[in-house]
C-alpha positions as CSV (number, residue, x, y, z in Angstrom):
1,M,0.0,0.0,0.0
2,V,2.8,2.5,1.0
3,L,4.9,1.6,-2.0
4,E,1.9,2.1,-4.4
5,K,1.1,5.5,-2.8
6,V,4.7,6.6,-3.2
7,R,4.7,5.5,-6.8
8,R,1.6,7.6,-7.5
9,T,3.1,10.6,-5.8
10,I,6.3,10.2,-7.8
11,D,4.3,10.0,-11.0
12,R,1.9,12.8,-10.2
13,Y,4.6,15.3,-9.3
14,H,7.5,13.9,-11.5
15,L,9.7,13.5,-8.4
16,L,12.2,11.1,-10.1
17,D,13.7,10.4,-13.5
18,R,15.6,7.4,-14.5
19,G,19.3,7.6,-13.6
20,D,18.8,10.1,-10.8
21,R,21.5,10.4,-8.1
22,V,19.6,11.0,-4.8
23,V,20.9,12.2,-1.4
24,V,18.5,10.6,1.1
25,G,18.2,12.4,4.4
26,V,17.9,9.6,7.1
27,S,17.6,10.5,10.8
28,A,17.0,6.9,12.1
29,G,13.3,7.8,12.8
30,V,10.5,5.7,11.3
31,D,9.7,8.1,8.5
32,S,13.2,8.4,7.1
33,M,14.0,4.7,7.6
34,V,10.9,3.8,5.6
35,L,11.8,6.4,3.0
36,L,15.2,4.7,2.6
37,H,13.7,1.3,2.2
38,V,11.0,2.5,-0.3
39,L,13.6,4.3,-2.5
40,N,15.8,1.2,-2.3
41,A,12.9,-0.9,-3.4
42,L,12.5,1.5,-6.4
43,R,16.2,1.7,-7.1
44,Q,16.2,-0.8,-10.0
45,E,13.0,0.5,-11.5
46,F,14.3,4.0,-11.7
47,D,18.0,3.1,-12.0
48,L,18.7,5.2,-8.9
49,S,22.0,5.9,-7.2
50,L,21.3,6.5,-3.5
51,I,23.6,8.3,-1.0
52,V,22.5,8.0,2.6
53,A,23.1,11.2,4.6
54,H,22.8,11.4,8.4
55,V,23.3,14.5,10.4
56,N,24.4,14.5,14.1
57,H,23.3,17.9,15.4
58,G,25.2,17.5,18.7
59,I,22.0,18.0,20.7
60,R,21.2,14.6,22.2
61,V,24.7,13.0,22.6
62,A,23.8,9.4,23.6
63,E,20.8,9.1,21.3
64,S,22.7,10.7,18.4
65,E,25.5,8.1,18.5
66,A,22.9,5.2,18.4
67,E,21.0,6.8,15.6
68,A,24.2,7.3,13.5
69,E,25.2,3.7,14.1
70,L,21.8,2.3,13.1
71,V,21.8,4.3,9.8
72,R,25.4,3.4,9.1
73,R,24.7,-0.4,9.6
74,E,21.5,-0.3,7.5
75,S,23.3,1.6,4.7
76,Q,26.0,-1.0,4.7
77,R,23.5,-3.9,4.6
78,L,21.8,-2.3,1.6
79,G,25.1,-1.7,-0.1
80,L,24.7,2.1,-0.2
81,S,27.1,5.0,0.3
82,F,26.9,6.5,3.8
83,E,27.9,10.0,4.9
84,C,27.6,11.3,8.5
85,G,27.9,15.0,9.3
86,Q,28.9,16.1,12.8
87,F,27.8,19.6,13.8
88,N,27.0,21.7,16.9
89,A,23.5,23.2,16.3
90,K,23.5,25.1,19.6
91,E,26.6,27.0,18.7
92,F,25.2,27.8,15.3
93,Q,21.9,28.9,16.9
94,K,23.8,31.4,19.1
95,A,25.8,32.7,16.3
96,R,22.9,33.2,14.0
97,G,20.3,34.3,16.6
98,T,17.7,31.8,15.4
99,S,15.7,29.0,16.9
100,L,17.3,25.7,17.6
101,Q,15.0,23.9,15.1
102,D,15.8,26.5,12.4
103,A,19.5,26.1,13.1
104,A,19.3,22.4,12.7
105,R,17.4,22.7,9.5
106,R,20.0,25.1,8.0
107,I,22.8,22.7,9.1
108,R,21.1,19.7,7.4
109,F,20.6,21.5,4.1
110,H,24.2,22.8,4.1
111,F,25.4,19.2,4.6
112,F,23.0,17.8,1.9
113,N,24.1,20.4,-0.6
114,T,27.7,19.6,0.1
115,L,26.9,15.9,-0.8
116,L,25.1,17.0,-3.9
117,R,28.3,18.5,-5.2
118,K,30.6,15.7,-3.9
119,Y,28.6,12.9,-5.6
120,H,27.3,14.9,-8.6
121,A,23.8,14.1,-7.3
122,N,20.7,16.0,-8.5
123,K,18.0,15.3,-5.9
124,I,17.6,15.4,-2.1
125,A,14.9,13.1,-0.7
126,L,13.3,14.0,2.7
127,G,10.9,11.9,4.8
128,Q,8.0,14.3,5.6
129,N,4.6,12.7,5.5
130,A,0.9,13.7,5.4
131,D,0.8,14.2,9.2
132,D,3.8,16.6,8.9
133,Q,1.9,18.5,6.2
134,V,-1.1,19.0,8.4
135,E,1.0,20.1,11.3
136,T,2.9,22.6,9.0
137,V,-0.4,24.1,7.8
138,L,-1.6,24.6,11.4
139,I,1.7,26.1,12.5
140,R,1.6,28.6,9.7
141,L,-2.0,29.4,10.3
142,I,-1.3,30.1,14.0
143,R,1.7,32.2,13.2
144,G,-0.1,34.1,10.5
145,S,0.3,33.3,6.8
146,G,-1.2,33.9,3.4
147,L,-1.7,31.4,0.7
148,K,2.0,30.8,0.1
149,G,2.3,29.4,3.7
150,L,-1.1,27.7,4.0
151,K,-0.4,25.6,0.9
152,G,2.1,23.6,3.1
153,M,5.2,21.8,2.0
154,L,5.7,21.1,-1.7
155,P,6.2,17.5,-3.0
156,I,9.1,18.9,-5.0
157,R,10.9,22.2,-4.4
158,E,13.4,23.9,-6.7
159,G,13.4,20.9,-8.9
160,R,15.6,18.9,-6.5
161,V,14.2,18.6,-3.0
162,I,11.6,15.8,-3.1
163,R,9.2,14.4,-0.5
164,P,8.0,11.0,-1.7
165,L,6.1,10.2,1.5
166,L,4.1,13.5,1.6
167,E,0.8,11.7,0.7
168,V,1.3,8.8,3.1
169,W,-0.1,9.0,6.7
170,R,2.1,8.3,9.7
171,R,0.0,5.3,10.8
172,E,0.6,3.7,7.3
173,I,4.3,4.3,7.6
174,E,4.5,2.7,11.0
175,S,2.5,-0.2,9.8
176,F,4.8,-0.6,6.8
177,A,7.8,-0.6,9.2
178,R,6.3,-3.4,11.3
179,D,5.4,-5.5,8.4
180,Q,8.8,-5.1,6.7
181,K,10.6,-5.4,10.0
182,I,12.4,-2.1,9.4
183,L,14.5,-1.0,12.5
184,Y,14.1,2.6,13.7
185,L,14.7,4.7,16.8
186,L,12.4,7.1,18.6
187,D,13.6,10.7,19.0
188,S,12.9,11.7,22.7
189,S,12.6,15.3,21.7
190,N,9.4,14.5,19.7
191,M,7.6,14.2,23.0
192,S,8.8,17.5,24.4
193,Q,6.0,20.1,24.8
194,H,8.7,22.8,24.4
195,Y,8.3,22.8,20.6
196,L,5.2,24.2,19.0
197,R,5.0,21.4,16.4
198,N,4.9,18.8,19.2
199,R,2.2,20.7,21.1
200,I,0.1,20.8,17.9
201,R,0.6,17.1,17.3
202,L,0.2,15.9,20.8
203,S,-2.5,18.3,22.2
204,L,-4.2,20.6,19.6
205,I,-5.0,18.1,16.9
206,P,-6.4,15.4,19.3
207,L,-8.5,18.1,21.0
208,I,-10.0,19.3,17.7
209,E,-10.6,15.7,16.5
210,R,-12.2,14.8,19.8
211,E,-14.4,17.9,20.3
212,Y,-15.0,19.4,16.9
213,Q,-14.0,17.5,13.7
214,P,-12.9,13.9,13.8
215,N,-11.6,14.2,10.2
216,L,-9.5,17.3,10.8
217,K,-6.3,15.9,9.3
218,G,-8.0,14.7,6.1
219,I,-9.8,18.1,5.6
220,L,-6.6,20.1,6.2
221,F,-4.6,17.8,3.9
222,K,-7.1,18.3,1.1
223,T,-7.3,22.0,1.7
224,S,-3.5,22.3,1.4
225,A,-3.6,20.5,-1.9
226,I,-6.3,22.9,-3.2
227,L,-4.3,25.9,-2.0
228,R,-1.2,24.6,-3.7
229,S,-3.1,24.6,-7.0
230,E,-4.4,28.1,-6.5
231,D,-1.0,29.3,-5.4
232,D,0.5,27.8,-8.6
233,Y,-1.9,29.8,-10.7
234,L,-1.1,33.1,-8.9
235,E,2.6,32.3,-9.1
236,R,2.4,32.1,-12.8
237,G,0.7,35.5,-12.9
238,A,3.4,37.0,-10.7
239,E,6.2,35.5,-12.8
240,E,4.6,37.0,-16.0
241,A,4.3,40.4,-14.2
242,Y,8.0,40.1,-13.1
243,E,9.2,39.5,-16.6
244,R,7.0,42.4,-17.9
245,I,7.8,45.2,-15.5
246,V,11.0,44.4,-13.5
247,Q,14.3,45.7,-14.9
248,A,17.9,45.2,-13.7
249,E,19.6,48.5,-12.8
250,G,23.2,47.5,-12.1
251,E,23.0,45.6,-8.8
252,A,19.4,46.8,-8.2
253,L,16.1,45.6,-9.5
254,S,13.6,48.3,-10.4
255,F,10.0,48.8,-11.6
256,R,7.6,51.6,-12.4
257,F,5.3,52.2,-9.6
258,S,2.4,53.0,-12.0
259,E,2.8,49.6,-13.6
260,Y,3.0,48.0,-10.1
261,Q,-0.2,49.8,-9.1
262,S,-2.1,48.3,-12.0
263,L,-1.6,44.8,-10.7
264,H,-4.0,42.9,-8.4
265,P,-2.8,43.2,-4.7
266,A,-2.2,39.4,-4.6
267,I,0.1,39.7,-7.6
268,Q,1.8,42.8,-6.1
269,W,2.6,40.9,-2.9
270,R,4.1,38.0,-4.9
271,L,6.0,40.3,-7.2
272,L,7.7,41.9,-4.2
273,H,8.4,38.4,-2.8
274,K,10.1,37.4,-6.0
275,I,12.2,40.6,-6.1
276,L,13.4,40.2,-2.5
277,E,14.2,36.5,-3.1
278,R,16.3,37.4,-6.1
279,V,18.1,40.3,-4.3
280,C,19.0,38.4,-1.1
281,G,17.9,34.8,-1.4
282,D,14.9,33.2,0.4
283,E,16.2,33.8,4.0
284,M,14.3,37.1,4.4
285,T,11.0,35.8,2.9
286,R,10.8,32.2,4.2
287,E,7.6,31.4,6.1
288,E,6.6,35.0,6.8
289,G,3.6,35.9,8.8
290,E,2.0,39.2,9.7
291,G,4.7,41.9,9.9
292,G,7.0,40.1,7.5
293,V,9.3,42.0,5.2
294,V,7.1,41.6,2.2
295,E,4.1,42.7,4.1
296,Q,5.9,45.8,5.4
297,V,7.1,46.8,1.9
298,H,3.6,46.1,0.4
299,G,2.0,48.3,3.1
300,K,4.5,51.1,2.6
301,L,4.0,51.2,-1.1
302,G,0.3,51.2,-0.6
303,Q,0.6,54.6,1.2
304,S,0.6,57.9,-0.7
305,H,4.3,58.7,-0.4
306,A,5.8,60.4,-3.5
307,S,9.3,59.2,-2.5
308,F,10.9,57.4,0.5
309,L,13.9,55.3,1.5
310,M,13.2,52.1,3.4
311,E,16.0,50.0,5.1
312,L,15.2,46.3,5.3
313,P,16.9,43.4,7.1
314,H,19.9,41.7,5.5
315,R,21.1,45.2,4.4
316,I,18.5,45.5,1.7
317,S,17.3,49.0,0.8
318,L,14.2,50.1,-1.1
319,E,14.1,53.5,-2.7
320,K,10.9,55.0,-4.2
321,R,11.7,57.9,-6.5
322,Y,8.3,59.1,-7.5
323,D,7.4,56.6,-10.3
324,L,10.6,54.5,-10.0
325,V,11.1,51.9,-7.3
326,L,14.5,50.3,-6.7
327,I,15.4,47.4,-4.4
328,K,19.0,46.5,-3.9
329,K,21.7,45.1,-1.6
330,G,23.3,47.7,0.8
331,W,21.9,50.6,2.8
332,L,22.3,54.1,1.6
333,K,25.0,55.9,3.7
334,P,23.8,59.2,5.2
335,V,25.7,62.1,3.7
336,P,27.0,64.7,6.2
337,P,27.2,68.4,5.3
338,F,30.3,69.1,3.2
339,E,32.0,72.1,1.5
340,V,35.2,71.7,-0.5
341,E,37.2,74.4,-2.3
342,L,38.1,73.4,-5.9
343,L,41.6,73.4,-7.3
344,L,41.8,75.5,-10.5
345,P,42.9,73.9,-12.7
346,G,43.1,70.5,-11.2
347,R,41.3,67.6,-9.5
348,T,39.4,67.8,-6.2
349,Q,38.1,64.8,-4.2
350,I,34.7,64.9,-2.4
351,K,35.1,61.9,-0.2
352,E,31.6,62.3,1.4
353,I,29.9,61.4,-1.9
354,E,32.8,59.6,-3.6
355,K,33.1,62.1,-6.4
356,E,36.0,63.8,-8.1
357,V,35.8,67.3,-9.7
358,I,38.0,68.2,-12.7
359,T,38.4,71.8,-13.6
360,E,40.2,73.3,-16.7
361,E,40.0,76.4,-18.8
362,I,39.3,75.8,-22.5
363,S,38.8,77.8,-25.7
364,R,35.7,77.8,-27.9
365,S,37.6,75.7,-30.5
366,D,37.6,72.7,-28.1
367,G,34.0,71.8,-29.2
368,L,31.5,72.6,-26.6
369,D,28.6,71.2,-28.6
370,D,29.8,67.6,-28.0
371,F,29.2,68.0,-24.2
372,I,26.0,70.1,-24.1
373,R,23.8,67.1,-23.2
374,V,26.3,65.4,-20.8
375,P,24.7,66.0,-17.3
376,D,28.0,65.8,-15.3
377,I,29.9,68.3,-17.5
378,A,29.2,72.0,-17.5
379,F,30.7,75.2,-19.1
380,F,30.8,78.6,-17.5
381,D,31.7,82.2,-18.4
382,F,35.0,82.5,-16.6
383,E,34.6,86.2,-16.0
384,S,31.1,85.8,-14.4
385,L,32.4,83.5,-11.7
386,R,33.5,84.6,-8.2
387,F,36.5,82.7,-6.8
388,P,37.3,80.5,-5.0
389,L,34.8,78.1,-6.4
390,K,33.4,75.5,-4.0
391,M,31.3,72.3,-4.0
392,R,28.9,71.7,-1.2
393,N,25.5,70.0,-0.6
394,F,22.0,71.3,-0.2
395,R,21.1,73.7,2.6
396,P,17.6,75.0,3.6
397,G,16.7,78.2,1.8
398,D,19.0,77.7,-1.1
399,R,18.0,79.5,-4.3
400,F,19.4,79.8,-7.8
401,Q,18.3,81.0,-11.3
402,P,17.9,78.0,-13.5
403,L,19.2,78.4,-17.0
404,G,16.5,79.9,-19.2
405,M,14.5,81.5,-16.3
406,K,14.3,85.2,-15.5
407,G,13.9,84.9,-11.8
408,T,15.3,82.8,-9.0
409,Q,13.7,79.6,-7.6
410,K,14.0,77.8,-4.3
411,L,16.2,74.8,-4.8
412,K,13.7,72.7,-2.8
413,E,11.0,73.6,-5.4
414,F,13.4,72.8,-8.2
415,F,14.1,69.3,-6.7
416,I,10.4,68.7,-6.3
417,D,9.8,69.7,-10.0
418,H,12.5,67.3,-11.1
419,K,11.3,64.5,-8.8
420,V,14.4,64.3,-6.7
421,P,13.5,62.5,-3.5
422,K,14.5,64.0,-0.1
423,F,17.0,61.3,0.7
424,E,18.9,61.9,-2.6
425,R,19.2,65.7,-2.2
426,P,22.2,65.7,0.2
427,R,24.1,63.6,-2.3
428,I,23.8,66.1,-5.2
429,P,26.9,68.5,-5.3
430,L,26.3,72.2,-5.8
431,L,28.9,74.4,-7.4
432,T,29.0,77.8,-5.6
433,S,30.4,81.0,-6.9
434,G,30.6,83.4,-3.9
435,E,27.1,83.2,-2.5
436,M,25.5,82.1,-5.8
437,I,24.7,78.5,-6.7
438,A,26.3,78.3,-10.2
439,W,25.4,74.6,-10.9
440,V,23.2,71.9,-9.6
441,V,25.3,69.1,-10.8
442,G,23.5,66.7,-13.1
443,Y,20.6,69.1,-13.6
444,R,21.1,72.8,-14.5
445,I,23.6,75.7,-14.4
446,D,22.6,79.2,-13.3
447,E,21.5,81.6,-16.0
448,R,23.9,84.3,-14.7
449,V,27.1,82.2,-15.4
450,K,26.2,80.8,-18.8
451,V,28.5,81.0,-21.8
452,T,27.4,83.7,-24.2
453,E,28.6,85.1,-27.6
454,K,30.6,87.6,-25.6
455,T,32.4,85.0,-23.5
456,Q,36.2,85.1,-23.9
457,R,37.3,82.6,-21.3
458,I,35.5,79.3,-20.6
459,L,35.7,77.1,-17.5
460,K,34.9,73.4,-18.0
461,I,34.0,71.4,-14.9
462,E,33.4,67.7,-14.9
463,V,32.2,65.6,-11.9
464,I,33.1,61.9,-12.1
């Protein structure tokens, strides 16, 4: 019965192909020991190469040694390669500031991925069953989750992590182990009420089955399957939206806010999830509940801010610049007030914004027209300038006379007109000539220092 169920699961979700090399995670518990025997029974049918992987987390010393020995002996009896990883999950937990269970899970996957490379394997098989699926759905419901969490565990993830027992109930697995005389050991931590999963399995589920719904597990298992199908449909929509509106901007990913707004909120949420996963991996977004990073970003974008800067965990930053949204690795460093006198001619460093200013006097024959549309190069009437020239950043009350205008304008209004967000303004260098702002670098020079037909001497300034 178990073998046939596993075959159907393998066929339904395409878990295995002929010739697969599979790292099998075996803890010595009943689920993983049955998984090992089931895959071994299918080894010839699928032409499988099996590598048995056991992890000693260093948590239960006496039990761990017995578990490792049992898995080693059984692997040897079946003629399979055996690998045992020794780790200290408690030290890893302290270093990463995570839960002990999460630390152990991260250690296991690190070890499994190492074996994938060592043996040139292409699959990792895990022993989670239908009861585990129900418990997972309940945990995520209690912690707060959307469709992505309530769909439960996937039979196959990332094309390589497979769960052949996911549609088999624990009672069936235990019965199969008795019938086939498969040896296994009980993990004493599975009875500890310290862990939420154990409390759900030992207390909550029996209470609901006894007092409210005797078929609770069957209902939740069916519900998770329905939600997986609906989640898959929404994921396809989100992937299409990602391909359509997301662009790479150097190390950042960007999209137009107007295009994002046109999406259904469910697709918006998933689009942000995909962007954050691509920028920093799935650590930030895994199993989020209320208040998760994606939820925070989605909520912030839903407010009516023209522009803002948002710093996220794992040193991720989000910048909204009116209609442009950028998400990238690294936080934007605050820029302190600065003022630097320029060498003339020469090169001057502005360390606060990591820029260099190059000044030189040129003649009209040097071809000004070639540089007219280059935003970081400007030309000035030398005689109209007051020396020494300086570069500084924005100050409240700054005004200048933008090229082509008759009167002066507050620089704050100029920035608003040109959709320069507040957090970006301190980074924009301003060329000052006496008390006058002669150039808002990258945007506009002042009308009063422009090159005219009467200009005899021309100063060229480049910011790199």
